[in-house]
mmCIF file of the N, C-alpha and C atoms, coordinates in Angstrom:
data_MODEL
# 
_entry.id   MODEL 
# 
loop_
_atom_site.group_PDB 
_atom_site.id 
_atom_site.type_symbol 
_atom_site.label_atom_id 
_atom_site.label_alt_id 
_atom_site.label_comp_id 
_atom_site.label_asym_id 
_atom_site.label_entity_id 
_atom_site.label_seq_id 
_atom_site.pdbx_PDB_ins_code 
_atom_site.Cartn_x 
_atom_site.Cartn_y 
_atom_site.Cartn_z 
_atom_site.occupancy 
_atom_site.B_iso_or_equiv 
_atom_site.pdbx_formal_charge 
_atom_site.auth_seq_id 
_atom_site.auth_comp_id 
_atom_site.auth_asym_id 
_atom_site.auth_atom_id 
_atom_site.pdbx_PDB_model_num 
ATOM 1   N N  . UNK A 1 1  ? -21.640 6.924  18.538 1.00 0.00 ? 1  UNK A N  1 
ATOM 2   C CA . UNK A 1 1  ? -22.181 7.963  17.525 1.00 0.00 ? 1  UNK A CA 1 
ATOM 3   C C  . UNK A 1 1  ? -22.609 6.904  16.508 1.00 0.00 ? 1  UNK A C  1 
ATOM 4   N N  . UNK A 1 2  ? -23.408 6.989  16.044 1.00 0.00 ? 2  UNK A N  1 
ATOM 5   C CA . UNK A 1 2  ? -24.465 6.094  14.606 1.00 0.00 ? 2  UNK A CA 1 
ATOM 6   C C  . UNK A 1 2  ? -23.029 6.752  13.391 1.00 0.00 ? 2  UNK A C  1 
ATOM 7   N N  . UNK A 1 3  ? -23.077 8.288  13.199 1.00 0.00 ? 3  UNK A N  1 
ATOM 8   C CA . UNK A 1 3  ? -22.735 8.916  11.760 1.00 0.00 ? 3  UNK A CA 1 
ATOM 9   C C  . UNK A 1 3  ? -20.916 8.352  12.598 1.00 0.00 ? 3  UNK A C  1 
ATOM 10  N N  . UNK A 1 4  ? -20.928 9.504  14.133 1.00 0.00 ? 4  UNK A N  1 
ATOM 11  C CA . UNK A 1 4  ? -19.372 9.254  13.948 1.00 0.00 ? 4  UNK A CA 1 
ATOM 12  C C  . UNK A 1 4  ? -18.337 8.505  13.667 1.00 0.00 ? 4  UNK A C  1 
ATOM 13  N N  . UNK A 1 5  ? -19.056 7.164  13.628 1.00 0.00 ? 5  UNK A N  1 
ATOM 14  C CA . UNK A 1 5  ? -18.860 5.788  13.740 1.00 0.00 ? 5  UNK A CA 1 
ATOM 15  C C  . UNK A 1 5  ? -18.439 5.775  11.837 1.00 0.00 ? 5  UNK A C  1 
ATOM 16  N N  . UNK A 1 6  ? -19.539 6.132  11.366 1.00 0.00 ? 6  UNK A N  1 
ATOM 17  C CA . UNK A 1 6  ? -19.711 5.894  9.462  1.00 0.00 ? 6  UNK A CA 1 
ATOM 18  C C  . UNK A 1 6  ? -18.979 6.693  9.254  1.00 0.00 ? 6  UNK A C  1 
ATOM 19  N N  . UNK A 1 7  ? -18.864 8.266  8.993  1.00 0.00 ? 7  UNK A N  1 
ATOM 20  C CA . UNK A 1 7  ? -17.752 9.186  8.884  1.00 0.00 ? 7  UNK A CA 1 
ATOM 21  C C  . UNK A 1 7  ? -15.646 8.507  9.165  1.00 0.00 ? 7  UNK A C  1 
ATOM 22  N N  . UNK A 1 8  ? -15.586 7.897  9.996  1.00 0.00 ? 8  UNK A N  1 
ATOM 23  C CA . UNK A 1 8  ? -14.464 7.433  10.284 1.00 0.00 ? 8  UNK A CA 1 
ATOM 24  C C  . UNK A 1 8  ? -13.843 6.992  9.717  1.00 0.00 ? 8  UNK A C  1 
ATOM 25  N N  . UNK A 1 9  ? -14.014 6.437  8.316  1.00 0.00 ? 9  UNK A N  1 
ATOM 26  C CA . UNK A 1 9  ? -13.217 6.247  7.395  1.00 0.00 ? 9  UNK A CA 1 
ATOM 27  C C  . UNK A 1 9  ? -13.126 7.645  6.315  1.00 0.00 ? 9  UNK A C  1 
ATOM 28  N N  . UNK A 1 10 ? -13.672 8.265  6.369  1.00 0.00 ? 10 UNK A N  1 
ATOM 29  C CA . UNK A 1 10 ? -13.502 9.955  5.439  1.00 0.00 ? 10 UNK A CA 1 
ATOM 30  C C  . UNK A 1 10 ? -12.641 10.180 6.280  1.00 0.00 ? 10 UNK A C  1 
ATOM 31  N N  . UNK A 1 11 ? -12.187 10.161 6.864  1.00 0.00 ? 11 UNK A N  1 
ATOM 32  C CA . UNK A 1 11 ? -11.064 11.381 8.083  1.00 0.00 ? 11 UNK A CA 1 
ATOM 33  C C  . UNK A 1 11 ? -10.813 10.454 7.833  1.00 0.00 ? 11 UNK A C  1 
ATOM 34  N N  . UNK A 1 12 ? -9.677  9.382  7.379  1.00 0.00 ? 12 UNK A N  1 
ATOM 35  C CA . UNK A 1 12 ? -8.743  8.404  7.189  1.00 0.00 ? 12 UNK A CA 1 
ATOM 36  C C  . UNK A 1 12 ? -7.942  9.265  5.792  1.00 0.00 ? 12 UNK A C  1 
ATOM 37  N N  . UNK A 1 13 ? -9.234  9.650  5.198  1.00 0.00 ? 13 UNK A N  1 
ATOM 38  C CA . UNK A 1 13 ? -8.558  10.575 3.834  1.00 0.00 ? 13 UNK A CA 1 
ATOM 39  C C  . UNK A 1 13 ? -7.905  11.875 3.839  1.00 0.00 ? 13 UNK A C  1 
ATOM 40  N N  . UNK A 1 14 ? -8.187  12.219 5.020  1.00 0.00 ? 14 UNK A N  1 
ATOM 41  C CA . UNK A 1 14 ? -7.813  13.779 5.319  1.00 0.00 ? 14 UNK A CA 1 
ATOM 42  C C  . UNK A 1 14 ? -6.925  13.654 5.070  1.00 0.00 ? 14 UNK A C  1 
ATOM 43  N N  . UNK A 1 15 ? -5.963  14.935 4.407  1.00 0.00 ? 15 UNK A N  1 
ATOM 44  C CA . UNK A 1 15 ? -4.820  15.006 4.013  1.00 0.00 ? 15 UNK A CA 1 
ATOM 45  C C  . UNK A 1 15 ? -4.503  16.412 4.802  1.00 0.00 ? 15 UNK A C  1 
ATOM 46  N N  . UNK A 1 16 ? -3.727  17.407 4.745  1.00 0.00 ? 16 UNK A N  1 
ATOM 47  C CA . UNK A 1 16 ? -3.264  18.788 6.107  1.00 0.00 ? 16 UNK A CA 1 
ATOM 48  C C  . UNK A 1 16 ? -4.437  19.258 5.863  1.00 0.00 ? 16 UNK A C  1 
ATOM 49  N N  . UNK A 1 17 ? -4.637  18.709 4.036  1.00 0.00 ? 17 UNK A N  1 
ATOM 50  C CA . UNK A 1 17 ? -4.795  21.108 3.120  1.00 0.00 ? 17 UNK A CA 1 
ATOM 51  C C  . UNK A 1 17 ? -6.261  20.767 3.834  1.00 0.00 ? 17 UNK A C  1 
ATOM 52  N N  . UNK A 1 18 ? -6.798  19.197 3.754  1.00 0.00 ? 18 UNK A N  1 
ATOM 53  C CA . UNK A 1 18 ? -7.910  18.534 3.314  1.00 0.00 ? 18 UNK A CA 1 
ATOM 54  C C  . UNK A 1 18 ? -8.228  19.173 4.925  1.00 0.00 ? 18 UNK A C  1 
ATOM 55  N N  . UNK A 1 19 ? -7.871  18.886 5.773  1.00 0.00 ? 19 UNK A N  1 
ATOM 56  C CA . UNK A 1 19 ? -7.819  19.254 7.324  1.00 0.00 ? 19 UNK A CA 1 
ATOM 57  C C  . UNK A 1 19 ? -8.095  21.133 7.663  1.00 0.00 ? 19 UNK A C  1 
ATOM 58  N N  . UNK A 1 20 ? -7.235  21.012 7.431  1.00 0.00 ? 20 UNK A N  1 
ATOM 59  C CA . UNK A 1 20 ? -7.100  22.886 7.366  1.00 0.00 ? 20 UNK A CA 1 
ATOM 60  C C  . UNK A 1 20 ? -8.606  23.330 7.036  1.00 0.00 ? 20 UNK A C  1 
ATOM 61  N N  . UNK A 1 21 ? -8.800  23.037 6.188  1.00 0.00 ? 21 UNK A N  1 
ATOM 62  C CA . UNK A 1 21 ? -9.537  23.487 5.237  1.00 0.00 ? 21 UNK A CA 1 
ATOM 63  C C  . UNK A 1 21 ? -11.534 23.700 5.754  1.00 0.00 ? 21 UNK A C  1 
ATOM 64  N N  . UNK A 1 22 ? -11.343 22.270 6.482  1.00 0.00 ? 22 UNK A N  1 
ATOM 65  C CA . UNK A 1 22 ? -12.247 21.985 7.269  1.00 0.00 ? 22 UNK A CA 1 
ATOM 66  C C  . UNK A 1 22 ? -12.302 22.340 8.079  1.00 0.00 ? 22 UNK A C  1 
ATOM 67  N N  . UNK A 1 23 ? -11.705 22.315 9.263  1.00 0.00 ? 23 UNK A N  1 
ATOM 68  C CA . UNK A 1 23 ? -10.834 23.292 10.685 1.00 0.00 ? 23 UNK A CA 1 
ATOM 69  C C  . UNK A 1 23 ? -11.514 24.461 10.193 1.00 0.00 ? 23 UNK A C  1 
ATOM 70  N N  . UNK A 1 24 ? -11.424 25.321 8.819  1.00 0.00 ? 24 UNK A N  1 
ATOM 71  C CA . UNK A 1 24 ? -11.710 26.798 8.855  1.00 0.00 ? 24 UNK A CA 1 
ATOM 72  C C  . UNK A 1 24 ? -13.656 25.886 8.036  1.00 0.00 ? 24 UNK A C  1 
ATOM 73  N N  . UNK A 1 25 ? -13.476 26.137 8.339  1.00 0.00 ? 25 UNK A N  1 
ATOM 74  C CA . UNK A 1 25 ? -15.095 25.672 7.291  1.00 0.00 ? 25 UNK A CA 1 
ATOM 75  C C  . UNK A 1 25 ? -16.268 26.742 7.975  1.00 0.00 ? 25 UNK A C  1 
ATOM 76  N N  . UNK A 1 26 ? -16.558 27.445 7.840  1.00 0.00 ? 26 UNK A N  1 
ATOM 77  C CA . UNK A 1 26 ? -18.167 28.809 8.123  1.00 0.00 ? 26 UNK A CA 1 
ATOM 78  C C  . UNK A 1 26 ? -19.129 28.730 7.615  1.00 0.00 ? 26 UNK A C  1 
ATOM 79  N N  . UNK A 1 27 ? -19.726 28.961 7.822  1.00 0.00 ? 27 UNK A N  1 
ATOM 80  C CA . UNK A 1 27 ? -21.647 29.347 7.283  1.00 0.00 ? 27 UNK A CA 1 
ATOM 81  C C  . UNK A 1 27 ? -21.630 30.450 6.602  1.00 0.00 ? 27 UNK A C  1 
ATOM 82  N N  . UNK A 1 28 ? -21.869 31.316 5.879  1.00 0.00 ? 28 UNK A N  1 
ATOM 83  C CA . UNK A 1 28 ? -22.010 32.547 4.893  1.00 0.00 ? 28 UNK A CA 1 
ATOM 84  C C  . UNK A 1 28 ? -22.654 33.650 6.572  1.00 0.00 ? 28 UNK A C  1 
ATOM 85  N N  . UNK A 1 29 ? -22.904 34.612 5.711  1.00 0.00 ? 29 UNK A N  1 
ATOM 86  C CA . UNK A 1 29 ? -23.404 35.295 6.622  1.00 0.00 ? 29 UNK A CA 1 
ATOM 87  C C  . UNK A 1 29 ? -25.385 35.366 6.353  1.00 0.00 ? 29 UNK A C  1 
ATOM 88  N N  . UNK A 1 30 ? -25.304 34.738 5.101  1.00 0.00 ? 30 UNK A N  1 
ATOM 89  C CA . UNK A 1 30 ? -26.876 34.589 5.413  1.00 0.00 ? 30 UNK A CA 1 
ATOM 90  C C  . UNK A 1 30 ? -27.152 33.646 5.342  1.00 0.00 ? 30 UNK A C  1 
ATOM 91  N N  . UNK A 1 31 ? -26.623 32.633 5.503  1.00 0.00 ? 31 UNK A N  1 
ATOM 92  C CA . UNK A 1 31 ? -27.267 31.853 6.125  1.00 0.00 ? 31 UNK A CA 1 
ATOM 93  C C  . UNK A 1 31 ? -26.957 31.311 7.987  1.00 0.00 ? 31 UNK A C  1 
ATOM 94  N N  . UNK A 1 32 ? -26.813 32.054 9.075  1.00 0.00 ? 32 UNK A N  1 
ATOM 95  C CA . UNK A 1 32 ? -26.137 33.034 9.740  1.00 0.00 ? 32 UNK A CA 1 
ATOM 96  C C  . UNK A 1 32 ? -27.264 33.617 9.969  1.00 0.00 ? 32 UNK A C  1 
ATOM 97  N N  . UNK A 1 33 ? -27.541 33.864 9.752  1.00 0.00 ? 33 UNK A N  1 
ATOM 98  C CA . UNK A 1 33 ? -28.542 35.133 9.477  1.00 0.00 ? 33 UNK A CA 1 
ATOM 99  C C  . UNK A 1 33 ? -29.948 33.968 9.819  1.00 0.00 ? 33 UNK A C  1 
ATOM 100 N N  . UNK A 1 34 ? -30.670 33.588 8.935  1.00 0.00 ? 34 UNK A N  1 
ATOM 101 C CA . UNK A 1 34 ? -31.393 32.437 8.561  1.00 0.00 ? 34 UNK A CA 1 
ATOM 102 C C  . UNK A 1 34 ? -31.397 31.464 9.340  1.00 0.00 ? 34 UNK A C  1 
ATOM 103 N N  . UNK A 1 35 ? -30.205 30.958 9.695  1.00 0.00 ? 35 UNK A N  1 
ATOM 104 C CA . UNK A 1 35 ? -30.188 29.551 11.459 1.00 0.00 ? 35 UNK A CA 1 
ATOM 105 C C  . UNK A 1 35 ? -30.831 30.779 11.777 1.00 0.00 ? 35 UNK A C  1 
ATOM 106 N N  . UNK A 1 36 ? -30.223 31.663 12.622 1.00 0.00 ? 36 UNK A N  1 
ATOM 107 C CA . UNK A 1 36 ? -30.735 31.954 13.627 1.00 0.00 ? 36 UNK A CA 1 
ATOM 108 C C  . UNK A 1 36 ? -32.617 32.597 13.884 1.00 0.00 ? 36 UNK A C  1 
ATOM 109 N N  . UNK A 1 37 ? -32.877 33.092 12.926 1.00 0.00 ? 37 UNK A N  1 
ATOM 110 C CA . UNK A 1 37 ? -34.346 33.448 13.414 1.00 0.00 ? 37 UNK A CA 1 
ATOM 111 C C  . UNK A 1 37 ? -35.043 32.234 12.692 1.00 0.00 ? 37 UNK A C  1 
ATOM 112 N N  . UNK A 1 38 ? -34.329 30.856 12.169 1.00 0.00 ? 38 UNK A N  1 
ATOM 113 C CA . UNK A 1 38 ? -35.263 30.195 12.267 1.00 0.00 ? 38 UNK A CA 1 
ATOM 114 C C  . UNK A 1 38 ? -35.533 29.253 13.520 1.00 0.00 ? 38 UNK A C  1 
ATOM 115 N N  . UNK A 1 39 ? -34.610 29.622 14.600 1.00 0.00 ? 39 UNK A N  1 
ATOM 116 C CA . UNK A 1 39 ? -34.157 28.826 16.077 1.00 0.00 ? 39 UNK A CA 1 
ATOM 117 C C  . UNK A 1 39 ? -34.989 29.994 16.731 1.00 0.00 ? 39 UNK A C  1 
ATOM 118 N N  . UNK A 1 40 ? -35.514 31.604 17.209 1.00 0.00 ? 40 UNK A N  1 
ATOM 119 C CA . UNK A 1 40 ? -35.414 32.305 17.499 1.00 0.00 ? 40 UNK A CA 1 
ATOM 120 C C  . UNK A 1 40 ? -37.313 31.189 17.031 1.00 0.00 ? 40 UNK A C  1 
ATOM 121 N N  . UNK A 1 41 ? -37.860 31.206 15.818 1.00 0.00 ? 41 UNK A N  1 
ATOM 122 C CA . UNK A 1 41 ? -39.231 31.295 15.937 1.00 0.00 ? 41 UNK A CA 1 
ATOM 123 C C  . UNK A 1 41 ? -39.585 29.670 16.693 1.00 0.00 ? 41 UNK A C  1 
ATOM 124 N N  . UNK A 1 42 ? -38.444 28.933 15.974 1.00 0.00 ? 42 UNK A N  1 
ATOM 125 C CA . UNK A 1 42 ? -38.083 27.886 17.223 1.00 0.00 ? 42 UNK A CA 1 
ATOM 126 C C  . UNK A 1 42 ? -38.400 27.331 18.549 1.00 0.00 ? 42 UNK A C  1 
ATOM 127 N N  . UNK A 1 43 ? -37.680 27.879 19.056 1.00 0.00 ? 43 UNK A N  1 
ATOM 128 C CA . UNK A 1 43 ? -37.892 28.866 20.110 1.00 0.00 ? 43 UNK A CA 1 
ATOM 129 C C  . UNK A 1 43 ? -39.420 29.363 20.806 1.00 0.00 ? 43 UNK A C  1 
ATOM 130 N N  . UNK A 1 44 ? -39.424 29.994 19.875 1.00 0.00 ? 44 UNK A N  1 
ATOM 131 C CA . UNK A 1 44 ? -40.908 30.471 20.858 1.00 0.00 ? 44 UNK A CA 1 
ATOM 132 C C  . UNK A 1 44 ? -42.611 29.584 19.867 1.00 0.00 ? 44 UNK A C  1 
ATOM 133 N N  . UNK A 1 45 ? -41.837 28.885 19.040 1.00 0.00 ? 45 UNK A N  1 
ATOM 134 C CA . UNK A 1 45 ? -43.589 27.348 19.241 1.00 0.00 ? 45 UNK A CA 1 
ATOM 135 C C  . UNK A 1 45 ? -43.662 28.300 17.578 1.00 0.00 ? 45 UNK A C  1 
ATOM 136 N N  . UNK A 1 46 ? -43.292 29.068 16.631 1.00 0.00 ? 46 UNK A N  1 
ATOM 137 C CA . UNK A 1 46 ? -43.763 29.285 15.981 1.00 0.00 ? 46 UNK A CA 1 
ATOM 138 C C  . UNK A 1 46 ? -43.390 28.383 14.236 1.00 0.00 ? 46 UNK A C  1 
ATOM 139 N N  . UNK A 1 47 ? -42.357 27.745 14.003 1.00 0.00 ? 47 UNK A N  1 
ATOM 140 C CA . UNK A 1 47 ? -42.400 27.661 12.826 1.00 0.00 ? 47 UNK A CA 1 
ATOM 141 C C  . UNK A 1 47 ? -43.836 26.492 12.023 1.00 0.00 ? 47 UNK A C  1 
ATOM 142 N N  . UNK A 1 48 ? -42.996 26.952 10.681 1.00 0.00 ? 48 UNK A N  1 
ATOM 143 C CA . UNK A 1 48 ? -44.520 26.906 9.955  1.00 0.00 ? 48 UNK A CA 1 
ATOM 144 C C  . UNK A 1 48 ? -43.485 24.837 9.580  1.00 0.00 ? 48 UNK A C  1 
ATOM 145 N N  . UNK A 1 49 ? -44.389 24.561 8.862  1.00 0.00 ? 49 UNK A N  1 
ATOM 146 C CA . UNK A 1 49 ? -44.174 22.853 8.548  1.00 0.00 ? 49 UNK A CA 1 
ATOM 147 C C  . UNK A 1 49 ? -41.906 23.001 7.842  1.00 0.00 ? 49 UNK A C  1 
ATOM 148 N N  . UNK A 1 50 ? -42.909 23.876 5.958  1.00 0.00 ? 50 UNK A N  1 
ATOM 149 C CA . UNK A 1 50 ? -41.983 23.847 6.193  1.00 0.00 ? 50 UNK A CA 1 
ATOM 150 C C  . UNK A 1 50 ? -40.620 24.551 6.825  1.00 0.00 ? 50 UNK A C  1 
ATOM 151 N N  . UNK A 1 51 ? -40.711 25.647 7.067  1.00 0.00 ? 51 UNK A N  1 
ATOM 152 C CA . UNK A 1 51 ? -39.609 26.238 8.185  1.00 0.00 ? 51 UNK A CA 1 
ATOM 153 C C  . UNK A 1 51 ? -39.067 24.596 9.030  1.00 0.00 ? 51 UNK A C  1 
ATOM 154 N N  . UNK A 1 52 ? -39.374 24.029 9.652  1.00 0.00 ? 52 UNK A N  1 
ATOM 155 C CA . UNK A 1 52 ? -39.313 22.846 10.761 1.00 0.00 ? 52 UNK A CA 1 
ATOM 156 C C  . UNK A 1 52 ? -38.267 21.981 9.790  1.00 0.00 ? 52 UNK A C  1 
ATOM 157 N N  . UNK A 1 53 ? -38.720 22.113 8.321  1.00 0.00 ? 53 UNK A N  1 
ATOM 158 C CA . UNK A 1 53 ? -38.194 20.590 7.715  1.00 0.00 ? 53 UNK A CA 1 
ATOM 159 C C  . UNK A 1 53 ? -36.877 21.464 7.413  1.00 0.00 ? 53 UNK A C  1 
ATOM 160 N N  . UNK A 1 54 ? -36.465 22.823 7.355  1.00 0.00 ? 54 UNK A N  1 
ATOM 161 C CA . UNK A 1 54 ? -35.458 23.430 7.094  1.00 0.00 ? 54 UNK A CA 1 
ATOM 162 C C  . UNK A 1 54 ? -34.751 24.188 7.691  1.00 0.00 ? 54 UNK A C  1 
ATOM 163 N N  . UNK A 1 55 ? -35.122 23.910 8.573  1.00 0.00 ? 55 UNK A N  1 
ATOM 164 C CA . UNK A 1 55 ? -34.195 24.439 10.045 1.00 0.00 ? 55 UNK A CA 1 
ATOM 165 C C  . UNK A 1 55 ? -33.771 22.769 11.269 1.00 0.00 ? 55 UNK A C  1 
ATOM 166 N N  . UNK A 1 56 ? -34.048 21.732 9.745  1.00 0.00 ? 56 UNK A N  1 
ATOM 167 C CA . UNK A 1 56 ? -34.001 20.315 11.096 1.00 0.00 ? 56 UNK A CA 1 
ATOM 168 C C  . UNK A 1 56 ? -33.114 19.706 10.203 1.00 0.00 ? 56 UNK A C  1 
ATOM 169 N N  . UNK A 1 57 ? -33.254 20.477 8.792  1.00 0.00 ? 57 UNK A N  1 
ATOM 170 C CA . UNK A 1 57 ? -31.794 19.964 7.563  1.00 0.00 ? 57 UNK A CA 1 
ATOM 171 C C  . UNK A 1 57 ? -30.606 21.332 8.352  1.00 0.00 ? 57 UNK A C  1 
ATOM 172 N N  . UNK A 1 58 ? -30.687 22.632 8.583  1.00 0.00 ? 58 UNK A N  1 
ATOM 173 C CA . UNK A 1 58 ? -29.462 23.360 8.423  1.00 0.00 ? 58 UNK A CA 1 
ATOM 174 C C  . UNK A 1 58 ? -29.152 22.482 10.951 1.00 0.00 ? 58 UNK A C  1 
ATOM 175 N N  . UNK A 1 59 ? -29.741 21.739 10.796 1.00 0.00 ? 59 UNK A N  1 
ATOM 176 C CA . UNK A 1 59 ? -28.649 21.869 12.472 1.00 0.00 ? 59 UNK A CA 1 
ATOM 177 C C  . UNK A 1 59 ? -28.386 20.031 12.473 1.00 0.00 ? 59 UNK A C  1 
ATOM 178 N N  . UNK A 1 60 ? -28.890 18.852 10.776 1.00 0.00 ? 60 UNK A N  1 
ATOM 179 C CA . UNK A 1 60 ? -28.309 18.044 10.396 1.00 0.00 ? 60 UNK A CA 1 
ATOM 180 C C  . UNK A 1 60 ? -27.327 18.535 9.826  1.00 0.00 ? 60 UNK A C  1 
ATOM 181 N N  . UNK A 1 61 ? -27.132 18.899 9.171  1.00 0.00 ? 61 UNK A N  1 
ATOM 182 C CA . UNK A 1 61 ? -25.819 19.720 8.215  1.00 0.00 ? 61 UNK A CA 1 
ATOM 183 C C  . UNK A 1 61 ? -25.137 20.854 9.602  1.00 0.00 ? 61 UNK A C  1 
ATOM 184 N N  . UNK A 1 62 ? -24.523 20.584 9.557  1.00 0.00 ? 62 UNK A N  1 
ATOM 185 C CA . UNK A 1 62 ? -23.866 21.177 11.277 1.00 0.00 ? 62 UNK A CA 1 
ATOM 186 C C  . UNK A 1 62 ? -23.773 20.037 11.926 1.00 0.00 ? 62 UNK A C  1 
ATOM 187 N N  . UNK A 1 63 ? -24.354 19.177 11.920 1.00 0.00 ? 63 UNK A N  1 
ATOM 188 C CA . UNK A 1 63 ? -23.786 17.971 12.896 1.00 0.00 ? 63 UNK A CA 1 
ATOM 189 C C  . UNK A 1 63 ? -23.304 17.271 12.105 1.00 0.00 ? 63 UNK A C  1 
ATOM 190 N N  . UNK A 1 64 ? -23.220 17.390 11.314 1.00 0.00 ? 64 UNK A N  1 
ATOM 191 C CA . UNK A 1 64 ? -22.160 16.442 9.770  1.00 0.00 ? 64 UNK A CA 1 
ATOM 192 C C  . UNK A 1 64 ? -21.402 17.314 10.235 1.00 0.00 ? 64 UNK A C  1 
ATOM 193 N N  . UNK A 1 65 ? -21.265 18.477 9.774  1.00 0.00 ? 65 UNK A N  1 
ATOM 194 C CA . UNK A 1 65 ? -19.597 19.328 9.768  1.00 0.00 ? 65 UNK A CA 1 
ATOM 195 C C  . UNK A 1 65 ? -18.933 19.704 11.259 1.00 0.00 ? 65 UNK A C  1 
ATOM 196 N N  . UNK A 1 66 ? -19.197 19.689 12.080 1.00 0.00 ? 66 UNK A N  1 
ATOM 197 C CA . UNK A 1 66 ? -19.179 19.322 13.215 1.00 0.00 ? 66 UNK A CA 1 
ATOM 198 C C  . UNK A 1 66 ? -18.111 18.072 13.664 1.00 0.00 ? 66 UNK A C  1 
ATOM 199 N N  . UNK A 1 67 ? -18.873 17.181 13.399 1.00 0.00 ? 67 UNK A N  1 
ATOM 200 C CA . UNK A 1 67 ? -18.019 15.838 13.411 1.00 0.00 ? 67 UNK A CA 1 
ATOM 201 C C  . UNK A 1 67 ? -16.648 15.414 12.612 1.00 0.00 ? 67 UNK A C  1 
ATOM 202 N N  . UNK A 1 68 ? -17.220 15.987 10.695 1.00 0.00 ? 68 UNK A N  1 
ATOM 203 C CA . UNK A 1 68 ? -16.271 16.495 10.928 1.00 0.00 ? 68 UNK A CA 1 
ATOM 204 C C  . UNK A 1 68 ? -14.751 17.312 11.172 1.00 0.00 ? 68 UNK A C  1 
ATOM 205 N N  . UNK A 1 69 ? -15.223 18.589 11.223 1.00 0.00 ? 69 UNK A N  1 
ATOM 206 C CA . UNK A 1 69 ? -14.862 19.190 11.536 1.00 0.00 ? 69 UNK A CA 1 
ATOM 207 C C  . UNK A 1 69 ? -13.484 19.020 12.961 1.00 0.00 ? 69 UNK A C  1 
ATOM 208 N N  . UNK A 1 70 ? -13.383 17.834 13.757 1.00 0.00 ? 70 UNK A N  1 
ATOM 209 C CA . UNK A 1 70 ? -13.870 17.198 15.038 1.00 0.00 ? 70 UNK A CA 1 
ATOM 210 C C  . UNK A 1 70 ? -12.738 16.298 14.593 1.00 0.00 ? 70 UNK A C  1 
ATOM 211 N N  . UNK A 1 71 ? -12.949 16.269 13.387 1.00 0.00 ? 71 UNK A N  1 
ATOM 212 C CA . UNK A 1 71 ? -12.233 14.742 13.283 1.00 0.00 ? 71 UNK A CA 1 
ATOM 213 C C  . UNK A 1 71 ? -10.837 15.239 12.245 1.00 0.00 ? 71 UNK A C  1 
ATOM 214 N N  . UNK A 1 72 ? -10.977 16.887 11.596 1.00 0.00 ? 72 UNK A N  1 
ATOM 215 C CA . UNK A 1 72 ? -9.802  17.374 11.223 1.00 0.00 ? 72 UNK A CA 1 
ATOM 216 C C  . UNK A 1 72 ? -9.018  18.006 12.323 1.00 0.00 ? 72 UNK A C  1 
ATOM 217 N N  . UNK A 1 73 ? -9.596  18.183 13.298 1.00 0.00 ? 73 UNK A N  1 
ATOM 218 C CA . UNK A 1 73 ? -8.455  18.470 13.909 1.00 0.00 ? 73 UNK A CA 1 
ATOM 219 C C  . UNK A 1 73 ? -7.611  17.484 14.860 1.00 0.00 ? 73 UNK A C  1 
ATOM 220 N N  . UNK A 1 74 ? -8.227  16.123 15.226 1.00 0.00 ? 74 UNK A N  1 
ATOM 221 C CA . UNK A 1 74 ? -7.606  15.182 15.691 1.00 0.00 ? 74 UNK A CA 1 
ATOM 222 C C  . UNK A 1 74 ? -6.498  15.214 14.407 1.00 0.00 ? 74 UNK A C  1 
ATOM 223 N N  . UNK A 1 75 ? -6.836  15.190 12.750 1.00 0.00 ? 75 UNK A N  1 
ATOM 224 C CA . UNK A 1 75 ? -5.133  14.717 12.721 1.00 0.00 ? 75 UNK A CA 1 
ATOM 225 C C  . UNK A 1 75 ? -4.677  15.371 12.119 1.00 0.00 ? 75 UNK A C  1 
ATOM 226 N N  . UNK A 1 76 ? -4.968  17.235 12.602 1.00 0.00 ? 76 UNK A N  1 
ATOM 227 C CA . UNK A 1 76 ? -3.755  17.963 12.270 1.00 0.00 ? 76 UNK A CA 1 
ATOM 228 C C  . UNK A 1 76 ? -2.818  17.796 14.155 1.00 0.00 ? 76 UNK A C  1 
ATOM 229 N N  . UNK A 1 77 ? -3.631  17.283 14.418 1.00 0.00 ? 77 UNK A N  1 
ATOM 230 C CA . UNK A 1 77 ? -3.380  17.818 16.354 1.00 0.00 ? 77 UNK A CA 1 
ATOM 231 C C  . UNK A 1 77 ? -2.155  16.600 16.331 1.00 0.00 ? 77 UNK A C  1 
ATOM 232 N N  . UNK A 1 78 ? -2.481  15.055 15.166 1.00 0.00 ? 78 UNK A N  1 
ATOM 233 C CA . UNK A 1 78 ? -1.425  13.833 15.164 1.00 0.00 ? 78 UNK A CA 1 
ATOM 234 C C  . UNK A 1 78 ? 0.004   14.253 14.624 1.00 0.00 ? 78 UNK A C  1 
ATOM 235 N N  . UNK A 1 79 ? -0.747  14.375 13.300 1.00 0.00 ? 79 UNK A N  1 
ATOM 236 C CA . UNK A 1 79 ? 0.890   15.560 12.245 1.00 0.00 ? 79 UNK A CA 1 
ATOM 237 C C  . UNK A 1 79 ? 1.321   16.612 12.723 1.00 0.00 ? 79 UNK A C  1 
ATOM 238 N N  . UNK A 1 80 ? 1.277   17.621 13.823 1.00 0.00 ? 80 UNK A N  1 
ATOM 239 C CA . UNK A 1 80 ? 2.207   18.262 14.904 1.00 0.00 ? 80 UNK A CA 1 
ATOM 240 C C  . UNK A 1 80 ? 2.134   17.479 15.739 1.00 0.00 ? 80 UNK A C  1 
ATOM 241 N N  . UNK A 1 81 ? 2.208   16.275 16.531 1.00 0.00 ? 81 UNK A N  1 
ATOM 242 C CA . UNK A 1 81 ? 2.361   15.330 17.516 1.00 0.00 ? 81 UNK A CA 1 
ATOM 243 C C  . UNK A 1 81 ? 3.461   14.517 16.906 1.00 0.00 ? 81 UNK A C  1 
ATOM 244 N N  . UNK A 1 82 ? 3.997   14.567 15.496 1.00 0.00 ? 82 UNK A N  1 
ATOM 245 C CA . UNK A 1 82 ? 4.600   13.401 14.795 1.00 0.00 ? 82 UNK A CA 1 
ATOM 246 C C  . UNK A 1 82 ? 6.182   14.403 14.436 1.00 0.00 ? 82 UNK A C  1 
# 
């Protein structure tokens, strides 16, 4: 995946504190509620163009954060193994 490759140099900059913070990162309740509402409308084919753009931005951000969290978990696992 291109995004994963592009973020590899970033993950080499993670210290343990940063890695732990990334692993623990969660969206707030308001954001989770909004994403769930948009997802429901998306599944029903009822998103407006503005809502679709917003939903796609949330999905892209979630993908980015998920990749960073996976890399942070790897950093923590390597630190634990050494």
